[in-house]
C-alpha positions, -999 to +999 in steps of 0.1 A: +551+543+369+521+559+387+513+547+422+480+531+428+457+546+454+446+527+483+409+531+492+392+521+524+358+526+537+355+541+571+322+532+586+307+530+620+295+495+630+258+489+630+247+490+667+209+487+665+194+465+638+158+474+630+129+451+624+108+478+607+104+479+569+084+498+543+066+487+511+064+510+482+030+508+465+034+516+428-003+522+423-008+548+451+028+562+449+033+559+486+051+539+512+032+516+536+046+502+568+054+465+564+048+440+592+080+435+612+103+407+603+105+377+627+142+385+631+162+417+632+182+424+601+194+452+579+205+450+543+184+420+535+178+406+501+142+404+489+129+380+462+094+378+448+086+345+430+051+354+422+033+340+452+058+345+480+082+372+491+114+358+505+136+378+529+171+364+528+200+369+552+211+405+561+232+419+588+218+409+622+243+428+642+273+450+635+296+433+609+279+399+612+258+383+585+227+362+592+217+331+574+180+335+583+154+331+556+117+341+560+089+339+535+054+354+535+026+352+508+026+384+488-011+389+493-008+384+531+021+410+532+000+436+513-030+430+536-009+434+567+007+466+552-027+481+544-039+472+579-010+491+594-023+523+577-055+522+598 
């Protein structure tokens, strides 16, 4: 009988969690700086429901998950991103 391989991920813990994010504009084919989140988190989930963009959870420090939720109007987010280009 063949032996199963044991796999493990060797990763360094996340030490600094950024607040910065980028928005990809499909029309102009470029990235725009997004306004910073009100909390630091990496690997967040983003959901667009039509009017609002929700930023959900993420890793707020090394190997620790956040339960934070933030929402912003899609139009407000795009205006702030465009203003960041000036």
